[in-house]
C-alpha positions in Angstrom: 0.0 0.0 0.0 1.3 3.4 -1.0 0.1 6.7 0.4 -3.7 7.3 0.0 -4.6 11.0 -0.7 -8.2 12.1 0.0 -10.1 15.4 0.5 -12.8 16.1 3.1 -14.9 19.3 3.3 -17.3 20.9 5.9 -18.7 24.4 5.5 -15.7 26.3 4.3 -13.0 24.0 5.8 -11.0 21.8 3.4 -8.8 19.0 4.6 -6.3 17.1 2.5 -5.0 13.9 4.1 -2.2 11.5 3.3 -2.8 8.1 4.9 0.0 5.6 5.1 1.0 2.5 7.1 2.5 3.5 10.4 2.2 3.7 14.2 -0.9 5.9 14.6 0.7 9.4 14.4 -1.8 12.1 13.3 -0.2 15.4 12.2 -2.3 18.4 11.4 -0.6 21.4 9.7 2.8 20.1 11.0 1.6 19.9 14.6 0.4 17.0 16.6 -3.4 16.8 16.4 -3.7 17.0 20.2 -1.9 20.4 20.2 -4.0 21.6 17.2 -7.3 20.5 18.6 -7.4 21.4 22.3 -10.7 19.8 23.3 -11.4 16.1 23.8 -14.5 16.3 21.6 -12.6 17.5 18.6 -9.8 15.0 19.2 -12.5 12.3 19.3 -14.0 13.5 16.0 -10.6 13.3 14.2 -10.0 9.7 15.5 -13.6 8.4 15.2 -13.3 6.6 11.9 -10.0 5.0 13.0 -11.5 3.9 16.3 -14.6 2.3 14.7 -12.4 0.3 12.3 -9.8 -0.7 15.0 -7.0 1.1 13.0 -5.9 3.6 15.7 -2.3 2.3 15.6 -2.2 1.0 12.1 -1.9 4.2 10.0 -0.1 7.5 10.1 -2.2 10.5 9.0 -0.7 13.7 7.6 -3.2 16.5 7.3 -3.2 19.9 5.6 -6.4 21.8 6.6 -7.4 25.4 6.0 -10.6 27.5 6.1 -13.5 27.5 8.5 -13.3 27.1 12.3 -11.9 24.3 14.4 -15.1 22.2 14.5 -15.5 22.4 10.7 -11.9 21.5 10.3 -12.2 18.5 12.6 -15.2 17.2 10.7 -13.5 17.8 7.4 -10.6 15.7 8.6 -13.0 13.0 9.8 -14.7 12.8 6.4 -11.3 12.6 4.6 -10.0 9.8 6.9 -13.3 7.9 6.4 -13.0 8.1 2.6 -9.4 7.0 2.7 -10.2 3.9 4.9 -13.1 2.9 2.6 -10.8 3.2 -0.5 -8.3 0.9 1.3 -10.8 -1.7 2.4 -14.4 -1.7 1.0 -15.6 -3.7 4.0 -15.2 -0.7 6.3 -18.1 0.9 4.5 -20.5 -1.4 6.4 -19.1 -0.1 9.7 -18.8 3.6 8.8 -22.0 4.2 6.7 -24.5 3.6 9.6 -22.6 6.1 11.8 -23.1 8.7 9.1 -19.4 9.3 8.5 -19.5 8.9 4.7 -22.0 11.7 4.2 -20.7 15.1 3.3 -22.7 17.6 5.5 -24.3 20.0 3.0 -25.2 22.7 5.4 -23.6 26.1 4.7 -23.9 29.6 6.1 -26.9 31.4 4.6 -25.9 34.6 2.9 -26.7 38.1 4.2 -29.5 39.8 2.3 -29.4 43.6 1.5 -31.7 45.8 3.6 -31.3 43.4 6.5 -28.9 43.1 9.4 -28.1 39.5 8.8 -29.4 36.6 6.8 -32.8 36.6 8.5 -32.6 39.3 11.2 -34.2 42.6 10.1 -33.6 46.2 11.2 -35.9 47.3 14.0 -39.3 48.2 12.7 -40.8 51.5 13.8 -44.5 52.1 13.3 -44.4 55.8 14.2 
């Protein structure tokens, strides 16, 4: 097996991952992922696909991620890792699909409309 390259997206975050055989090191933007993602929830999201398929110590993951916030970046990484694992072994699809990890979340920020404060919030209405 060579290096598997996959892309994951969430909102405006884009994650490019390079998955290769290794000892379970996850590097995000040349930092350890535990330094990059400070909370346990985000660290769990990054590792979720590897945990479900019992590959936590089987692969090294090198990630380049940009755009969006930390949650969007973590979920983009999760999608990319899931796609890479499924391309390596098609049987992982049966484990990961019911968890909803193969679905790209289509929700995006609604645009701001002119004549309004935000996407849906209006300026204060004055009757008199």
